[in-house]
Every structure is written in C-alpha cells, then in structure tokens.
TORGU-332718 format. One record per residue: residue number from 1; residue in one letter; chain; y, x, z of N, C-alpha, C in turn. Coordinates in nm, 2 decimals. Each point is the difference from the previous one (the first is absolute). Layout:
REM TORGU-332718
<node num="NUM" residuo="A" cadena="A" n_c2="Y" n_c1="X" n_c3="Z" ca_c2="Y" ca_c1="X" ca_c3="Z" c_c2="Y" c_c1="X" c_c3="Z"/>
...
//
This chain:
REM TORGU-332718
<node num="1" residuo="M" cadena="A" n_c2="3.35" n_c1="-3.90" n_c3="5.86" ca_c2="-0.03" ca_c1="0.07" ca_c3="0.12" c_c2="-0.15" c_c1="0.01" c_c3="0.03"/>
<node num="2" residuo="F" cadena="A" n_c2="-0.04" n_c1="0.11" n_c3="0.04" ca_c2="-0.14" ca_c1="0.01" ca_c3="0.04" c_c2="-0.02" c_c1="-0.08" c_c3="0.13"/>
<node num="3" residuo="Q" cadena="A" n_c2="-0.10" n_c1="-0.08" n_c3="0.00" ca_c2="-0.03" ca_c1="-0.09" ca_c3="0.12" c_c2="-0.11" c_c1="0.06" c_c3="0.09"/>
<node num="4" residuo="S" cadena="A" n_c2="-0.08" n_c1="0.09" n_c3="-0.06" ca_c2="-0.11" ca_c1="0.05" ca_c3="0.08" c_c2="-0.04" c_c1="0.14" c_c3="-0.05"/>
<node num="5" residuo="D" cadena="A" n_c2="-0.08" n_c1="0.07" n_c3="0.09" ca_c2="-0.04" ca_c1="0.13" ca_c3="-0.04" c_c2="-0.10" c_c1="-0.01" c_c3="-0.12"/>
<node num="6" residuo="A" cadena="A" n_c2="-0.07" n_c1="-0.10" n_c3="-0.01" ca_c2="-0.09" ca_c1="-0.02" ca_c3="-0.11" c_c2="0.07" c_c1="-0.01" c_c3="-0.13"/>
<node num="7" residuo="E" cadena="A" n_c2="0.12" n_c1="-0.06" n_c3="-0.01" ca_c2="0.08" ca_c1="0.00" ca_c3="-0.12" c_c2="0.05" c_c1="0.14" c_c3="-0.04"/>
<node num="8" residuo="I" cadena="A" n_c2="0.03" n_c1="0.08" n_c3="0.10" ca_c2="0.05" ca_c1="0.14" ca_c3="-0.02" c_c2="-0.12" c_c1="0.08" c_c3="-0.06"/>
<node num="9" residuo="K" cadena="A" n_c2="-0.12" n_c1="-0.02" n_c3="0.07" ca_c2="-0.12" ca_c1="0.07" ca_c3="-0.05" c_c2="-0.03" c_c1="-0.03" c_c3="-0.15"/>
<node num="10" residuo="E" cadena="A" n_c2="0.01" n_c1="-0.13" n_c3="-0.03" ca_c2="-0.03" ca_c1="-0.05" ca_c3="-0.13" c_c2="0.10" c_c1="0.06" c_c3="-0.10"/>
<node num="11" residuo="A" cadena="A" n_c2="0.13" n_c1="0.00" n_c3="0.04" ca_c2="0.10" ca_c1="0.06" ca_c3="-0.09" c_c2="-0.02" c_c1="0.15" c_c3="-0.03"/>
<node num="12" residuo="Y" cadena="A" n_c2="-0.05" n_c1="0.07" n_c3="0.10" ca_c2="-0.03" ca_c1="0.14" ca_c3="-0.02" c_c2="-0.12" c_c1="0.02" c_c3="-0.09"/>
<node num="13" residuo="Q" cadena="A" n_c2="-0.10" n_c1="-0.09" n_c3="0.02" ca_c2="-0.12" ca_c1="0.01" ca_c3="-0.09" c_c2="0.04" c_c1="-0.04" c_c3="-0.14"/>
<node num="14" residuo="N" cadena="A" n_c2="0.08" n_c1="-0.10" n_c3="-0.02" ca_c2="0.04" ca_c1="-0.04" ca_c3="-0.14" c_c2="0.10" c_c1="0.10" c_c3="-0.06"/>
<node num="15" residuo="G" cadena="A" n_c2="0.09" n_c1="0.05" n_c3="0.08" ca_c2="0.10" ca_c1="0.09" ca_c3="-0.05" c_c2="-0.04" c_c1="0.14" c_c3="-0.02"/>
<node num="16" residuo="L" cadena="A" n_c2="-0.07" n_c1="0.06" n_c3="0.10" ca_c2="-0.03" ca_c1="0.14" ca_c3="0.00" c_c2="-0.15" c_c1="0.03" c_c3="0.01"/>
<node num="17" residuo="N" cadena="A" n_c2="-0.08" n_c1="-0.11" n_c3="0.01" ca_c2="-0.15" ca_c1="0.02" ca_c3="0.00" c_c2="-0.04" c_c1="0.08" c_c3="0.12"/>
<node num="18" residuo="R" cadena="A" n_c2="0.06" n_c1="-0.02" n_c3="0.11" ca_c2="-0.04" ca_c1="0.07" ca_c3="0.13" c_c2="0.03" c_c1="-0.09" c_c3="0.12"/>
<node num="19" residuo="T" cadena="A" n_c2="-0.06" n_c1="0.04" n_c3="0.11" ca_c2="0.03" ca_c1="-0.07" ca_c3="0.12" c_c2="0.11" c_c1="0.06" c_c3="0.08"/>
<node num="20" residuo="P" cadena="A" n_c2="0.10" n_c1="-0.07" n_c3="0.04" ca_c2="0.11" ca_c1="0.06" ca_c3="0.07" c_c2="-0.03" c_c1="0.04" c_c3="0.14"/>
<node num="21" residuo="S" cadena="A" n_c2="0.07" n_c1="0.10" n_c3="0.05" ca_c2="-0.02" ca_c1="0.05" ca_c3="0.14" c_c2="0.07" c_c1="-0.10" c_c3="0.10"/>
<node num="22" residuo="A" cadena="A" n_c2="-0.03" n_c1="0.01" n_c3="0.12" ca_c2="0.05" ca_c1="-0.09" ca_c3="0.10" c_c2="0.16" c_c1="0.01" c_c3="0.00"/>
<node num="23" residuo="S" cadena="A" n_c2="0.05" n_c1="0.12" n_c3="-0.01" ca_c2="0.15" ca_c1="0.02" ca_c3="-0.01" c_c2="0.06" c_c1="-0.07" c_c3="-0.12"/>
<node num="24" residuo="E" cadena="A" n_c2="-0.07" n_c1="0.01" n_c3="-0.11" ca_c2="0.05" ca_c1="-0.07" ca_c3="-0.12" c_c2="0.00" c_c1="-0.15" c_c3="0.01"/>
<node num="25" residuo="I" cadena="A" n_c2="-0.10" n_c1="-0.05" n_c3="0.07" ca_c2="-0.01" ca_c1="-0.15" ca_c3="0.02" c_c2="0.12" c_c1="-0.03" c_c3="0.09"/>
<node num="26" residuo="A" cadena="A" n_c2="0.02" n_c1="0.07" n_c3="0.11" ca_c2="0.11" ca_c1="-0.03" ca_c3="0.09" c_c2="0.13" c_c1="0.01" c_c3="-0.07"/>
<node num="27" residuo="E" cadena="A" n_c2="0.02" n_c1="0.10" n_c3="-0.09" ca_c2="0.13" ca_c1="0.01" ca_c3="-0.07" c_c2="0.03" c_c1="-0.12" c_c3="-0.08"/>
<node num="28" residuo="W" cadena="A" n_c2="-0.10" n_c1="-0.06" n_c3="-0.07" ca_c2="0.03" ca_c1="-0.11" ca_c3="-0.09" c_c2="-0.02" c_c1="-0.14" c_c3="0.07"/>
<node num="29" residuo="R" cadena="A" n_c2="-0.04" n_c1="-0.01" n_c3="0.12" ca_c2="-0.02" ca_c1="-0.13" ca_c3="0.07" c_c2="0.14" c_c1="-0.07" c_c3="0.00"/>
<node num="30" residuo="G" cadena="A" n_c2="0.00" n_c1="-0.12" n_c3="-0.05" ca_c2="0.12" ca_c1="-0.08" ca_c3="0.00" c_c2="0.10" c_c1="0.03" c_c3="-0.11"/>
<node num="31" residuo="K" cadena="A" n_c2="-0.03" n_c1="0.10" n_c3="-0.08" ca_c2="0.10" ca_c1="0.04" ca_c3="-0.11" c_c2="-0.04" c_c1="-0.07" c_c3="-0.13"/>
<node num="32" residuo="S" cadena="A" n_c2="0.09" n_c1="0.01" n_c3="-0.09" ca_c2="0.00" ca_c1="-0.06" ca_c3="-0.13" c_c2="-0.11" c_c1="0.05" c_c3="-0.09"/>
<node num="33" residuo="K" cadena="A" n_c2="-0.08" n_c1="-0.09" n_c3="-0.06" ca_c2="-0.11" ca_c1="0.05" ca_c3="-0.09" c_c2="0.07" c_c1="0.05" c_c3="-0.13"/>
<node num="34" residuo="Q" cadena="A" n_c2="0.11" n_c1="-0.05" n_c3="-0.04" ca_c2="0.07" ca_c1="0.05" ca_c3="-0.12" c_c2="0.04" c_c1="0.14" c_c3="0.02"/>
<node num="35" residuo="Q" cadena="A" n_c2="0.06" n_c1="0.03" n_c3="0.12" ca_c2="0.04" ca_c1="0.14" ca_c3="0.03" c_c2="-0.12" c_c1="0.09" c_c3="0.00"/>
<node num="36" residuo="F" cadena="A" n_c2="-0.11" n_c1="-0.04" n_c3="0.06" ca_c2="-0.13" ca_c1="0.07" ca_c3="0.00" c_c2="-0.04" c_c1="0.05" c_c3="-0.14"/>
<node num="37" residuo="F" cadena="A" n_c2="0.00" n_c1="-0.10" n_c3="-0.09" ca_c2="-0.05" ca_c1="0.03" ca_c3="-0.13" c_c2="0.10" c_c1="0.09" c_c3="-0.08"/>
<node num="38" residuo="K" cadena="A" n_c2="0.13" n_c1="-0.01" n_c3="0.03" ca_c2="0.10" ca_c1="0.09" ca_c3="-0.05" c_c2="-0.03" c_c1="0.14" c_c3="0.04"/>
<node num="39" residuo="V" cadena="A" n_c2="-0.02" n_c1="0.02" n_c3="0.13" ca_c2="-0.03" ca_c1="0.13" ca_c3="0.05" c_c2="-0.13" c_c1="0.06" c_c3="-0.06"/>
<node num="40" residuo="M" cadena="A" n_c2="-0.10" n_c1="-0.09" n_c3="0.00" ca_c2="-0.13" ca_c1="0.05" ca_c3="-0.05" c_c2="0.01" c_c1="0.03" c_c3="-0.15"/>
<node num="41" residuo="R" cadena="A" n_c2="0.07" n_c1="-0.07" n_c3="-0.08" ca_c2="0.02" ca_c1="0.03" ca_c3="-0.14" c_c2="0.06" c_c1="0.14" c_c3="-0.02"/>
<node num="42" residuo="A" cadena="A" n_c2="0.10" n_c1="0.03" n_c3="0.09" ca_c2="0.07" ca_c1="0.13" ca_c3="-0.01" c_c2="-0.10" c_c1="0.11" c_c3="0.03"/>
<node num="43" residuo="E" cadena="A" n_c2="-0.09" n_c1="-0.03" n_c3="0.10" ca_c2="-0.10" ca_c1="0.10" ca_c3="0.04" c_c2="-0.10" c_c1="0.03" c_c3="-0.11"/>
<node num="44" residuo="V" cadena="A" n_c2="-0.04" n_c1="-0.11" n_c3="-0.06" ca_c2="-0.10" ca_c1="0.01" ca_c3="-0.11" c_c2="0.06" c_c1="0.07" c_c3="-0.12"/>
<node num="45" residuo="Q" cadena="A" n_c2="0.13" n_c1="-0.03" n_c3="-0.03" ca_c2="0.07" ca_c1="0.07" ca_c3="-0.11" c_c2="0.01" c_c1="0.15" c_c3="0.02"/>
<node num="46" residuo="A" cadena="A" n_c2="0.03" n_c1="0.04" n_c3="0.13" ca_c2="0.01" ca_c1="0.14" ca_c3="0.03" c_c2="-0.14" c_c1="0.07" c_c3="-0.01"/>
<node num="47" residuo="V" cadena="A" n_c2="-0.11" n_c1="-0.07" n_c3="0.03" ca_c2="-0.13" ca_c1="0.06" ca_c3="-0.02" c_c2="-0.03" c_c1="0.01" c_c3="-0.14"/>
<node num="48" residuo="H" cadena="A" n_c2="0.03" n_c1="-0.10" n_c3="-0.08" ca_c2="-0.02" ca_c1="0.01" ca_c3="-0.15" c_c2="0.08" c_c1="0.11" c_c3="-0.06"/>
<node num="49" residuo="K" cadena="A" n_c2="0.12" n_c1="0.02" n_c3="0.04" ca_c2="0.08" ca_c1="0.11" ca_c3="-0.05" c_c2="-0.06" c_c1="0.14" c_c3="0.04"/>
<node num="50" residuo="S" cadena="A" n_c2="-0.04" n_c1="0.01" n_c3="0.12" ca_c2="-0.07" ca_c1="0.12" ca_c3="0.04" c_c2="-0.12" c_c1="0.03" c_c3="-0.08"/>
<node num="51" residuo="L" cadena="A" n_c2="-0.08" n_c1="-0.10" n_c3="-0.02" ca_c2="-0.13" ca_c1="0.01" ca_c3="-0.08" c_c2="0.04" c_c1="0.04" c_c3="-0.14"/>
<node num="52" residuo="A" cadena="A" n_c2="0.10" n_c1="-0.06" n_c3="-0.06" ca_c2="0.04" ca_c1="0.04" ca_c3="-0.14" c_c2="0.05" c_c1="0.14" c_c3="0.00"/>
<node num="53" residuo="D" cadena="A" n_c2="0.08" n_c1="0.05" n_c3="0.10" ca_c2="0.04" ca_c1="0.14" ca_c3="0.01" c_c2="-0.12" c_c1="0.09" c_c3="0.01"/>
<node num="54" residuo="Q" cadena="A" n_c2="-0.09" n_c1="-0.03" n_c3="0.08" ca_c2="-0.12" ca_c1="0.08" ca_c3="0.01" c_c2="-0.08" c_c1="0.01" c_c3="-0.13"/>
<node num="55" residuo="K" cadena="A" n_c2="-0.01" n_c1="-0.11" n_c3="-0.06" ca_c2="-0.08" ca_c1="-0.01" ca_c3="-0.13" c_c2="0.07" c_c1="0.09" c_c3="-0.10"/>
<node num="56" residuo="A" cadena="A" n_c2="0.14" n_c1="0.00" n_c3="-0.01" ca_c2="0.07" ca_c1="0.08" ca_c3="-0.09" c_c2="-0.02" c_c1="0.15" c_c3="0.03"/>
<node num="57" residuo="K" cadena="A" n_c2="-0.01" n_c1="0.04" n_c3="0.13" ca_c2="-0.03" ca_c1="0.13" ca_c3="0.03" c_c2="-0.14" c_c1="0.05" c_c3="-0.04"/>
<node num="58" residuo="V" cadena="A" n_c2="-0.09" n_c1="-0.09" n_c3="0.01" ca_c2="-0.14" ca_c1="0.03" ca_c3="-0.04" c_c2="-0.01" c_c1="0.02" c_c3="-0.15"/>
<node num="59" residuo="V" cadena="A" n_c2="0.07" n_c1="-0.09" n_c3="-0.07" ca_c2="0.00" ca_c1="0.01" ca_c3="-0.15" c_c2="0.07" c_c1="0.13" c_c3="-0.04"/>
<node num="60" residuo="S" cadena="A" n_c2="0.11" n_c1="0.04" n_c3="0.06" ca_c2="0.07" ca_c1="0.12" ca_c3="-0.03" c_c2="-0.09" c_c1="0.12" c_c3="0.03"/>
<node num="61" residuo="L" cadena="A" n_c2="-0.07" n_c1="0.00" n_c3="0.12" ca_c2="-0.09" ca_c1="0.12" ca_c3="0.03" c_c2="-0.11" c_c1="0.00" c_c3="-0.10"/>
<node num="62" residuo="T" cadena="A" n_c2="-0.06" n_c1="-0.11" n_c3="-0.03" ca_c2="-0.11" ca_c1="0.00" ca_c3="-0.10" c_c2="0.04" c_c1="0.06" c_c3="-0.13"/>
<node num="63" residuo="K" cadena="A" n_c2="0.12" n_c1="-0.04" n_c3="-0.05" ca_c2="0.05" ca_c1="0.06" ca_c3="-0.12" c_c2="0.02" c_c1="0.15" c_c3="0.01"/>
<node num="64" residuo="Q" cadena="A" n_c2="0.05" n_c1="0.04" n_c3="0.11" ca_c2="0.02" ca_c1="0.15" ca_c3="0.02" c_c2="-0.14" c_c1="0.07" c_c3="0.00"/>
<node num="65" residuo="V" cadena="A" n_c2="-0.10" n_c1="-0.06" n_c3="0.07" ca_c2="-0.13" ca_c1="0.07" ca_c3="0.00" c_c2="-0.06" c_c1="0.00" c_c3="-0.14"/>
<node num="66" residuo="E" cadena="A" n_c2="0.01" n_c1="-0.11" n_c3="-0.07" ca_c2="-0.05" ca_c1="0.00" ca_c3="-0.14" c_c2="0.07" c_c1="0.10" c_c3="-0.09"/>
<node num="67" residuo="A" cadena="A" n_c2="0.13" n_c1="0.01" n_c3="0.01" ca_c2="0.07" ca_c1="0.10" ca_c3="-0.07" c_c2="-0.04" c_c1="0.14" c_c3="0.03"/>
<node num="68" residuo="L" cadena="A" n_c2="-0.02" n_c1="0.03" n_c3="0.13" ca_c2="-0.05" ca_c1="0.13" ca_c3="0.05" c_c2="-0.14" c_c1="0.03" c_c3="-0.05"/>
<node num="69" residuo="K" cadena="A" n_c2="-0.08" n_c1="-0.10" n_c3="0.00" ca_c2="-0.14" ca_c1="0.02" ca_c3="-0.05" c_c2="0.00" c_c1="0.05" c_c3="-0.15"/>
<node num="70" residuo="K" cadena="A" n_c2="0.09" n_c1="-0.07" n_c3="-0.08" ca_c2="0.01" ca_c1="0.04" ca_c3="-0.14" c_c2="0.06" c_c1="0.14" c_c3="-0.01"/>
<node num="71" residuo="Q" cadena="A" n_c2="0.10" n_c1="0.03" n_c3="0.08" ca_c2="0.06" ca_c1="0.13" ca_c3="0.00" c_c2="-0.10" c_c1="0.11" c_c3="0.04"/>
<node num="72" residuo="V" cadena="A" n_c2="-0.08" n_c1="-0.02" n_c3="0.10" ca_c2="-0.10" ca_c1="0.09" ca_c3="0.04" c_c2="-0.11" c_c1="0.02" c_c3="-0.10"/>
<node num="73" residuo="A" cadena="A" n_c2="-0.04" n_c1="-0.11" n_c3="-0.06" ca_c2="-0.11" ca_c1="0.00" ca_c3="-0.11" c_c2="0.05" c_c1="0.08" c_c3="-0.12"/>
<node num="74" residuo="A" cadena="A" n_c2="0.13" n_c1="0.00" n_c3="-0.02" ca_c2="0.06" ca_c1="0.07" ca_c3="-0.12" c_c2="0.03" c_c1="0.14" c_c3="0.04"/>
<node num="75" residuo="G" cadena="A" n_c2="-0.02" n_c1="0.04" n_c3="0.13" ca_c2="0.04" ca_c1="0.14" ca_c3="0.04" c_c2="0.14" c_c1="0.02" c_c3="0.02"/>
<node num="76" residuo="G" cadena="A" n_c2="0.08" n_c1="-0.11" n_c3="0.02" ca_c2="0.15" ca_c1="0.02" ca_c3="0.00" c_c2="0.06" c_c1="0.02" c_c3="0.14"/>
<node num="77" residuo="T" cadena="A" n_c2="-0.08" n_c1="0.02" n_c3="0.10" ca_c2="0.06" ca_c1="0.03" ca_c3="0.13" c_c2="-0.02" c_c1="0.15" c_c3="0.04"/>
<node num="78" residuo="Q" cadena="A" n_c2="-0.04" n_c1="0.08" n_c3="-0.09" ca_c2="-0.02" ca_c1="0.14" ca_c3="0.03" c_c2="-0.08" c_c1="0.03" c_c3="0.12"/>
<node num="79" residuo="G" cadena="A" n_c2="-0.10" n_c1="-0.09" n_c3="0.03" ca_c2="-0.09" ca_c1="0.01" ca_c3="0.11" c_c2="0.06" c_c1="-0.03" c_c3="0.14"/>
<node num="80" residuo="Q" cadena="A" n_c2="0.12" n_c1="-0.06" n_c3="0.00" ca_c2="0.07" ca_c1="-0.04" ca_c3="0.12" c_c2="-0.08" c_c1="-0.11" c_c3="0.07"/>
<node num="81" residuo="F" cadena="A" n_c2="-0.06" n_c1="-0.09" n_c3="-0.07" ca_c2="-0.07" ca_c1="-0.11" ca_c3="0.06" c_c2="-0.15" c_c1="0.01" c_c3="-0.03"/>
<node num="82" residuo="V" cadena="A" n_c2="-0.08" n_c1="-0.04" n_c3="0.09" ca_c2="-0.14" ca_c1="0.00" ca_c3="-0.02" c_c2="-0.06" c_c1="-0.13" c_c3="0.04"/>
<node num="83" residuo="P" cadena="A" n_c2="-0.11" n_c1="-0.04" n_c3="-0.07" ca_c2="-0.06" ca_c1="-0.13" ca_c3="0.04" c_c2="-0.07" c_c1="0.00" c_c3="0.13"/>
<node num="84" residuo="V" cadena="A" n_c2="0.02" n_c1="-0.11" n_c3="0.08" ca_c2="-0.07" ca_c1="-0.02" ca_c3="0.13" c_c2="-0.04" c_c1="-0.14" c_c3="-0.01"/>
<node num="85" residuo="G" cadena="A" n_c2="-0.13" n_c1="-0.02" n_c3="-0.04" ca_c2="-0.05" ca_c1="-0.14" ca_c3="-0.02" c_c2="0.08" c_c1="-0.07" c_c3="-0.11"/>
<node num="86" residuo="E" cadena="A" n_c2="0.06" n_c1="-0.11" n_c3="0.03" ca_c2="0.08" ca_c1="-0.08" ca_c3="-0.10" c_c2="0.14" c_c1="0.05" c_c3="0.00"/>
<node num="87" residuo="L" cadena="A" n_c2="0.05" n_c1="0.08" n_c3="0.09" ca_c2="0.14" ca_c1="0.04" ca_c3="0.01" c_c2="0.01" c_c1="0.15" c_c3="-0.03"/>
<node num="88" residuo="Y" cadena="A" n_c2="0.13" n_c1="0.04" n_c3="-0.02" ca_c2="0.03" ca_c1="0.14" ca_c3="-0.03" c_c2="0.09" c_c1="0.05" c_c3="0.11"/>
<node num="89" residuo="V" cadena="A" n_c2="-0.03" n_c1="0.12" n_c3="0.05" ca_c2="0.09" ca_c1="0.06" ca_c3="0.11" c_c2="0.06" c_c1="0.13" c_c3="-0.05"/>
<node num="90" residuo="K" cadena="A" n_c2="0.12" n_c1="0.03" n_c3="0.05" ca_c2="0.06" ca_c1="0.12" ca_c3="-0.03" c_c2="-0.07" c_c1="0.12" c_c3="0.06"/>
<node num="91" residuo="K" cadena="A" n_c2="-0.02" n_c1="0.10" n_c3="-0.08" ca_c2="-0.07" ca_c1="0.13" ca_c3="0.05" c_c2="0.10" c_c1="0.07" c_c3="0.10"/>
<node num="92" residuo="G" cadena="A" n_c2="-0.06" n_c1="0.06" n_c3="0.10" ca_c2="0.07" ca_c1="0.09" ca_c3="0.08" c_c2="0.06" c_c1="-0.06" c_c3="0.12"/>
//
C-alpha cells in the first residue's frame, strides 16, 4: 500500500518517468503498489505497441516513396507524378 504522496510520486517517476497530477496522486493514495505497477505496465505496453505501429507505417511509406522515386526516374509514371523536394506528388 502507498503510505504517502511521496511514494506515489516516486512510483510515477520510476515507472513512467513523469510527475503525477494531483488527481493521480489522490487516485492511488492508500492503494496497492502491486496494482499500480500492473496498471502502469499495461499503459507502457500500449505505448510501445503504438510506437511499433507508427514505425511500421513510416517504414511502409518510406518504401513506397523509394519505389516511386525509382519509377519516376525510369519514366514509368507517364508524368503522373512530379518531384517536389524529396517527395513526389500526383499531377493535376
């Protein structure tokens, strides 16, 4: 059980590397440390999954751009795409 607000603040710093809000402190006051870390672990896992999903999207888009660059360089888009800086945009 959390015995003080300082323990809750320390748990947030150690678990999430941030300072909890007053309402978060009030929510965990007197509650189980084990339950706190179970909830925090689930939150961290959700963030990691979201980051992995975003990374996969970036990788996919990067591959698409590289393929389009090659296609444009080879003249294979019949002029549908034109270079704009590092990217290519559809004409019209």
